SEPA-488625 format. One line per 4 residues: for each residue x, y, z of C-alpha. Coordinates in Angstrom, 2 decimals. Example, Ala and Ser with C-alpha at 12.3 -4.5 7.8 and 13.67 -1.06 7.14 Angstrom:
2
12.30:-4.50:7.80; 13.67:-1.06:7.14
***
This chain:
527
0.38:-0.07:-0.39; 0.35:7.91:0.87; 2.12:11.46:1.09; 5.52:12.73:0.66
3.63:12.60:-1.44; 5.59:9.66:-2.88; 5.08:8.31:-6.59; 4.17:5.09:-4.54
1.34:6.17:-3.27; 0.10:9.10:-5.06; 0.64:7.17:-8.60; 0.35:3.59:-8.37
-0.71:2.84:-4.77; 1.42:0.45:-2.38; 1.09:-2.95:-0.20; 2.30:-2.94:3.09
2.27:-6.72:3.50; 5.42:-7.39:5.80; 7.41:-3.92:5.59; 8.16:-2.49:9.31
6.07:-3.53:11.95; 3.14:-4.30:9.89; 2.06:-7.74:8.52; 0.06:-9.98:7.85
0.48:-13.76:8.13; -0.45:-17.34:8.50; -0.87:-20.66:10.35; 1.85:-21.76:13.22
3.77:-24.75:12.33; 5.98:-26.92:15.05; 8.61:-27.85:12.06; 12.38:-26.22:11.62
11.02:-24.56:8.25; 7.83:-23.64:6.71; 5.30:-26.59:6.70; 3.29:-27.79:3.65
0.27:-26.40:4.72; 1.58:-23.00:5.81; 3.87:-22.54:1.92; 1.28:-24.58:-0.54
-1.15:-22.41:-2.94; -4.89:-23.18:-1.48; -7.30:-25.12:-3.84; -10.59:-23.68:-2.42
-11.59:-21.00:-4.84; -14.07:-17.85:-4.02; -17.93:-18.66:-4.71; -19.90:-16.14:-6.46
-22.73:-14.32:-4.63; -26.18:-14.91:-6.13; -27.25:-12.54:-8.54; -30.12:-11.39:-7.34
-30.10:-8.73:-4.49; -31.27:-10.42:-1.24; -34.40:-8.40:0.25; -32.34:-7.48:3.08
-29.95:-5.39:1.19; -32.49:-3.81:-0.84; -32.23:-0.51:0.83; -28.66:-0.05:0.74
-28.75:-1.09:-2.97; -31.70:1.34:-3.18; -29.63:4.48:-1.78; -29.65:8.07:-2.86
-26.19:9.52:-3.32; -26.43:13.06:-2.11; -23.58:14.95:-3.33; -21.84:17.93:-2.06
-18.87:19.97:-2.63; -15.26:18.30:-1.13; -13.34:21.17:-1.34; -10.97:20.33:-3.95
-12.35:21.81:-7.41; -13.96:19.69:-9.82; -14.58:16.74:-7.16; -17.73:16.11:-5.43
-18.35:13.95:-2.15; -20.62:12.02:-0.74; -21.66:9.64:2.32; -23.25:6.19:1.56
-24.08:3.18:3.90; -23.52:-0.51:4.34; -24.34:-2.95:6.59; -21.67:-3.14:9.10
-22.15:-7.43:8.96; -23.57:-8.53:6.20; -24.95:-11.62:7.60; -26.98:-9.03:9.67
-27.77:-6.02:7.90; -30.27:-4.75:10.80; -27.66:-4.59:13.18; -25.90:-1.44:12.28
-24.12:0.38:9.13; -20.68:1.75:8.14; -20.39:4.47:6.58; -18.83:5.03:3.40
-16.77:7.90:1.64; -17.22:8.34:-1.92; -15.66:10.96:-4.43; -16.01:11.37:-8.10
-15.15:13.80:-10.94; -17.45:13.70:-13.60; -16.57:12.81:-17.02; -15.34:15.82:-19.00
-16.15:14.88:-22.60; -15.66:14.76:-25.38; -17.08:11.20:-26.53; -19.59:9.27:-25.02
-19.64:8.45:-21.90; -18.48:5.23:-20.46; -19.91:5.04:-16.98; -17.84:5.07:-13.58
-14.30:4.50:-13.27; -13.37:3.23:-9.52; -9.98:3.41:-8.70; -7.85:1.97:-5.52
-4.25:2.69:-4.76; -3.52:-0.39:-2.55; -2.81:-0.93:1.00; -4.46:-2.27:2.40
-5.27:1.25:4.47; -4.38:3.64:1.23; -7.05:6.36:0.97; -8.72:5.77:-2.60
-10.53:9.05:-2.01; -7.43:11.02:-1.62; -5.98:9.17:-4.14; -8.41:10.02:-6.43
-8.49:13.64:-5.57; -4.68:14.20:-5.85; -3.78:12.14:-8.70; -6.32:9.44:-10.47
-8.81:12.17:-11.26; -6.35:15.02:-12.80; -3.51:12.74:-13.96; -5.13:9.65:-15.58
-4.74:10.26:-19.14; -7.42:12.66:-20.45; -8.84:10.26:-22.78; -9.79:8.33:-19.93
-10.90:11.23:-17.87; -12.99:12.28:-20.74; -15.37:9.14:-20.99; -15.48:8.17:-17.48
-16.17:9.63:-13.97; -13.79:8.78:-12.03; -14.95:7.62:-8.84; -13.17:6.50:-5.73
-14.83:4.88:-2.09; -12.29:4.77:1.06; -12.49:0.92:2.14; -14.78:0.45:5.26
-12.13:1.39:8.13; -10.16:3.57:6.16; -9.22:7.19:5.92; -12.75:8.85:5.82
-14.98:5.49:5.96; -14.47:5.44:9.78; -10.98:5.08:9.92; -9.84:2.02:12.26
-7.83:4.01:15.23; -4.79:3.01:17.48; -2.20:4.79:18.95; -1.49:8.94:19.02
1.13:10.38:17.23; 3.88:9.92:19.88; 2.75:6.77:20.77; 3.33:5.50:17.14
6.61:7.30:17.11; 7.65:4.77:19.68; 6.14:2.03:17.70; 7.69:2.82:14.52
11.27:2.79:16.23; 10.93:-0.96:17.70; 14.17:-3.21:16.86; 12.78:-5.22:14.40
15.85:-7.26:14.70; 16.60:-8.39:18.24; 19.67:-9.54:19.75; 18.89:-10.97:22.83
15.57:-12.28:25.10; 15.25:-8.77:26.43; 14.65:-7.27:22.71; 12.80:-9.66:21.21
10.22:-9.48:24.65; 10.52:-5.27:23.63; 9.03:-6.37:20.09; 6.46:-8.49:21.26
5.41:-6.13:23.92; 5.29:-3.43:21.05; 3.09:-6.00:18.52; 1.12:-6.50:22.01
0.00:-2.74:22.86; -0.24:-2.17:19.26; -3.05:-4.63:19.03; -4.62:-3.68:21.82
-5.25:-0.10:21.25; -6.69:-0.89:17.99; -8.78:-3.26:20.01; -9.97:-0.72:22.64
-10.53:2.54:20.15; -12.15:0.10:17.37; -13.59:-2.87:18.81; -16.60:-3.59:16.91
-15.28:-2.17:13.13; -12.05:-4.92:13.41; -14.64:-7.86:12.98; -15.67:-6.28:9.37
-12.95:-4.78:7.71; -12.15:-7.83:5.35; -11.59:-7.53:1.77; -14.65:-9.43:0.72
-16.86:-7.05:2.54; -15.15:-4.41:1.11; -15.81:-5.50:-2.41; -19.89:-6.07:-1.15
-19.51:-2.44:-0.21; -18.23:-1.61:-3.69; -20.82:-3.32:-5.58; -23.45:-1.30:-3.33
-21.78:1.66:-4.68; -21.50:0.27:-8.27; -25.76:0.29:-8.17; -26.64:3.51:-6.64
-24.07:5.25:-9.55; -26.19:3.64:-11.79; -23.52:1.58:-13.75; -25.00:-1.92:-14.84
-21.23:-3.14:-14.41; -18.02:-2.17:-12.37; -14.72:-0.36:-14.34; -12.19:-0.26:-12.42
-8.33:0.22:-11.70; -7.01:-1.41:-9.02; -3.03:-1.29:-7.90; -1.56:-3.45:-4.98
-3.76:-4.55:-2.83; -6.17:-2.90:-4.98; -5.66:-5.98:-7.42; -7.26:-8.66:-4.20
-9.67:-6.06:-3.80; -10.37:-6.22:-7.81; -10.10:-10.10:-7.90; -12.43:-10.48:-5.08
-15.04:-8.45:-6.53; -14.44:-10.63:-9.69; -14.99:-13.65:-7.57; -18.26:-12.44:-5.90
-19.94:-10.79:-9.04; -18.39:-12.47:-12.32; -21.33:-11.26:-14.06; -21.03:-7.67:-12.84
-17.18:-7.31:-14.02; -17.03:-4.96:-17.01; -13.29:-2.82:-17.18; -10.99:-4.34:-14.70
-7.29:-3.78:-14.39; -5.29:-5.00:-11.58; -1.73:-4.16:-12.15; 0.73:-4.97:-9.74
-1.22:-8.22:-9.00; -1.55:-10.44:-5.71; -2.04:-14.12:-5.44; -4.88:-14.78:-3.10
-3.89:-18.38:-2.90; -1.15:-18.23:-0.67; -0.81:-18.30:2.95; 0.69:-15.23:4.66
3.93:-16.87:5.20; 4.73:-18.05:1.83; 3.16:-14.31:0.83; 6.08:-12.76:3.41
8.89:-15.09:2.14; 7.76:-14.25:-1.43; 7.54:-10.32:-0.96; 10.86:-10.51:0.93
12.48:-12.05:-1.94; 11.19:-9.16:-3.77; 12.44:-6.62:-1.80; 15.98:-8.13:-2.25
15.43:-8.31:-6.25; 14.82:-4.52:-6.02; 17.65:-4.29:-4.03; 20.22:-5.72:-6.12
18.70:-4.12:-9.15; 19.50:-0.63:-7.02; 22.84:-1.54:-5.88; 23.77:-2.14:-9.53
22.74:0.86:-10.38; 24.27:2.76:-7.26; 27.37:1.60:-8.02; 27.86:3.19:-11.48
26.73:6.70:-10.06; 29.85:8.70:-8.37; 27.82:9.57:-5.06; 27.15:5.93:-4.09
28.21:5.24:-0.95; 27.74:1.75:-0.62; 30.56:0.99:-3.02; 32.16:1.89:-6.44
32.33:0.33:-10.22; 33.11:-3.40:-10.07; 31.77:-3.55:-6.44; 29.56:-6.77:-6.45
26.38:-6.66:-5.37; 26.30:-8.99:-2.55; 29.04:-6.69:-1.33; 26.64:-3.35:-1.62
24.14:-5.60:0.64; 27.00:-6.28:3.56; 27.92:-2.40:3.45; 24.22:-1.65:3.81
23.56:-4.07:6.63; 26.87:-3.27:8.27; 25.57:0.65:8.23; 22.05:-1.01:9.83
23.95:-2.74:12.31; 26.07:0.15:13.46; 22.60:2.41:13.82; 21.25:-0.66:16.00
23.68:0.10:18.38; 24.59:3.82:18.35; 21.50:5.84:16.61; 22.38:9.21:14.93
20.53:12.52:15.27; 18.01:13.93:12.56; 17.18:17.36:13.70; 13.68:16.36:14.02
11.65:18.49:16.38; 10.48:15.72:18.10; 13.92:14.64:19.05; 13.68:11.51:17.12
17.06:9.79:16.40; 18.49:7.15:13.38; 18.03:3.86:14.17; 17.91:0.37:12.47
14.31:0.18:12.49; 13.77:3.67:11.10; 16.86:3.24:8.44; 15.10:0.11:6.90
11.80:1.39:6.63; 13.55:4.52:4.49; 15.33:2.15:2.64; 12.33:-0.03:1.56
10.67:3.03:0.80; 12.90:4.09:-2.19; 12.64:0.64:-3.63; 9.03:1.15:-4.67
10.01:3.42:-7.17; 13.30:3.62:-9.00; 12.63:7.51:-9.32; 13.78:7.80:-5.50
16.75:5.84:-6.01; 18.32:9.26:-6.44; 17.31:10.74:-3.56; 17.97:7.44:-1.29
21.43:7.98:-2.48; 21.56:11.32:-1.23; 20.12:9.95:2.37; 22.19:7.30:2.72
25.70:9.41:1.76; 24.05:11.62:4.58; 23.38:9.14:7.02; 26.91:7.15:6.39
29.38:9.77:6.48; 27.84:12.93:7.97; 26.05:10.98:10.75; 23.22:13.01:9.42
19.82:10.89:9.26; 16.87:13.83:8.30; 17.06:11.94:4.88; 16.14:8.43:5.68
13.70:9.37:8.28; 11.79:12.02:5.40; 11.41:8.41:3.32; 10.49:6.51:6.24
7.76:9.34:7.58; 6.89:9.11:4.00; 6.38:4.98:4.46; 4.47:5.53:7.33
2.21:8.79:6.51; 3.42:10.62:9.28; 3.25:14.49:8.81; 5.74:17.07:10.08
3.33:17.65:13.45; 4.16:14.30:14.43; 0.31:13.03:12.94; 0.14:9.55:11.44
-2.45:8.86:8.91; -4.79:5.54:9.98; -2.64:3.75:6.54; -0.65:2.05:9.39
-3.81:0.68:11.72; -5.62:-0.15:8.59; -3.20:-2.09:6.83; -2.87:-4.15:10.34
-6.65:-4.38:10.67; -7.55:-6.17:6.99; -4.45:-7.94:6.53; -4.76:-9.74:10.25
-8.10:-10.34:9.69; -7.95:-11.65:6.07; -5.37:-14.47:6.63; -4.38:-15.93:9.79
-1.00:-14.92:11.51; 2.02:-16.03:9.81; 3.92:-17.34:13.16; 2.40:-18.06:16.65
5.53:-17.27:18.78; 8.72:-15.79:18.90; 10.53:-19.46:19.00; 8.54:-19.74:15.36
10.33:-16.82:14.14; 13.80:-18.05:15.20; 13.17:-21.39:12.79; 12.17:-19.29:9.96
15.15:-16.67:10.10; 17.45:-18.99:7.70; 15.02:-19.16:5.21; 14.20:-15.15:5.02
17.80:-14.36:5.03; 18.15:-16.61:2.49; 15.49:-14.78:0.46; 16.98:-11.64:0.96
20.47:-11.01:3.34; 19.51:-7.23:3.52; 15.93:-7.36:4.79; 15.32:-10.60:5.92
16.07:-10.58:9.44; 13.65:-7.71:10.05; 11.07:-9.30:7.64; 10.83:-12.15:9.60
10.19:-10.52:12.78; 7.67:-8.19:11.16; 5.69:-11.32:10.12; 4.67:-12.17:13.96
2.65:-9.07:14.52; -0.89:-10.67:13.74; -0.67:-13.06:16.13; -1.42:-10.81:19.05
-4.47:-9.38:16.96; -7.34:-9.13:18.89; -9.51:-10.44:16.54; -9.25:-13.63:14.83
-8.89:-14.21:11.07; -12.27:-14.95:9.21; -10.41:-15.41:5.96; -8.20:-18.10:4.42
-5.97:-18.56:1.21; -8.64:-19.37:-1.68; -8.14:-19.26:-5.29; -10.25:-16.72:-7.77
-11.59:-17.84:-10.82; -14.46:-15.42:-11.58; -15.66:-17.96:-14.20; -18.03:-15.96:-16.71
-16.40:-12.54:-15.71; -15.82:-10.23:-18.78; -11.72:-9.91:-19.80; -9.81:-8.49:-17.20
-6.22:-7.39:-17.42; -3.43:-8.40:-15.32; -0.13:-6.29:-14.69; 2.97:-7.22:-13.59
6.30:-6.02:-13.37; 9.29:-8.31:-13.75; 11.43:-6.65:-10.62; 8.57:-5.31:-8.03
9.28:-5.65:-4.83; 6.20:-5.20:-2.92; 4.15:-7.48:-5.17; 6.40:-10.17:-7.10
5.90:-11.08:-10.50; 5.48:-14.06:-9.91; 2.21:-13.42:-7.94; 0.70:-11.83:-11.36
1.37:-14.60:-13.24; -0.32:-16.99:-10.66; -3.41:-14.48:-10.71; -3.58:-14.75:-14.19
-3.79:-18.16:-14.47; -6.56:-18.59:-11.72; -8.91:-15.83:-13.34; -10.83:-17.69:-16.05
-10.90:-14.66:-18.76; -7.61:-12.80:-17.31; -5.04:-11.73:-19.90; -1.33:-10.87:-18.35
0.33:-7.93:-19.33; 4.38:-8.17:-18.46; 6.30:-4.77:-17.70; 9.83:-5.82:-17.83
11.30:-3.16:-15.47; 11.77:-1.83:-11.75; 9.49:-0.49:-9.35; 6.12:-1.33:-7.89
3.20:-1.60:-10.85; 3.40:-0.48:-14.18; 0.53:1.93:-15.15; 1.35:5.64:-15.14
4.74:4.92:-14.82; 6.08:6.06:-18.13; 6.37:3.28:-20.41; 4.34:4.34:-23.14
3.73:0.48:-24.38; 1.77:-0.35:-21.20; 0.10:2.93:-20.86; -1.22:2.40:-24.20
-2.54:-0.85:-23.74; -4.29:-0.11:-20.42; -6.07:2.88:-22.16; -6.94:0.77:-25.02
-8.50:-1.54:-22.65; -10.87:1.15:-20.86; -11.80:3.21:-23.75; -12.43:0.36:-26.40
-12.84:-2.81:-24.28; -9.76:-4.81:-26.32; -7.35:-6.12:-23.81; -3.75:-6.93:-25.01
-2.58:-9.59:-27.07; -1.64:-12.69:-25.16; 1.94:-12.54:-23.82; 2.44:-9.38:-24.48
5.43:-7.62:-22.48; 6.55:-4.23:-22.70; 9.49:-2.19:-21.41
***
């Protein structure tokens, strides 16, 4: 799954499955390595819902959107309702924030185009108003009403709340590479404190922020807006949401673009390990580029990629023992946790590599951690006043509800460390420990890994980037293989997601699909 605003958030979305202290995850195992049940893809298939709208949901589908000014020129906003619990529609509602920018013309109107930037926890409304509604191709905006719905529990749609700003500062600085039993206890206590705070602030909502429920909400909004079918562009986690919609409502699928795809059939332990390898792949690309630049602080021309990684890991270890100043008004110093998050943030988009080199140079040579702290703050959506968006709480709430926890105890993480460190010598240890967070969540998971086939759906475009750090390319191939009507569009390049990131080939293929309904040719690859 954001403000700096980095290109990760405004242009392409982001996913926060294992990075930093927030994770999705899977079942416990007593073995010394991942068990078959903990790593194998699921065979259960998401079942479609009945086509007829249940009578109990008719009042929701029959709502009228009362549009008002958003305070952002050109955009309208409305608030709609959905049942908090679809199994008990009369037991309370959740309010959904909706925004749109009407089609500008010329050309025949094609209906609404929903957008979601990922996360989970990214604000779709914020993404629409800051980028998609003004930055999508003019031809697309001319023909579609651009629409966004903040998912339940996110931003303007009854946000999940947990720690205040000061306590979040402490949380984000918690050491995720514990060296001894005392530090392990501190990390576990941090996870517990975060989870308990979320449970105290949002007890009822936490049980009902699953991706399935959000997909059902999206269908209500589709109907209220008068669209017979859903047209949608989802990035990163937004691909899971879009694919889930297709699985539940295959007959209502219009033109769906799933960019930076997730594989819903994987348990969280496998997802976390795959994503760890994805960040290593991205780091290797960064390292190869870095040593060709005159300002690379991790090595010069000819320095092997593995050595670049060792230099960075050694720098992290120094920060673990001796954090450095940042000039932060709240007195935060740059330790290993914040520095690692800052580096991970830059892996989402190769246009951030120059900024990362500069930040690393300042930190390593001048002992000035301000640059890496800025990257970390952008990742966490922390503003200069010390306030955090609800990205992190919402991310944990959705991930921990959608899948059972990856590991149930520190001992299980310790047994898994070799596999994570093999997947990424630089990031593996920290991401392995991050995989423990859902073990202490106050609400049991309601979801399980499952395949999504969406038989009967119109053609769906699945987009994968070959060196994507957060949603590895293998996930895009897996989702495209599951979806009965999918076409896989491949971007051979770096960074997270592909649409709107500079490839004319990718953009043209997606624009043609959105405007004409013609999917890309089978096996199409772009660079």
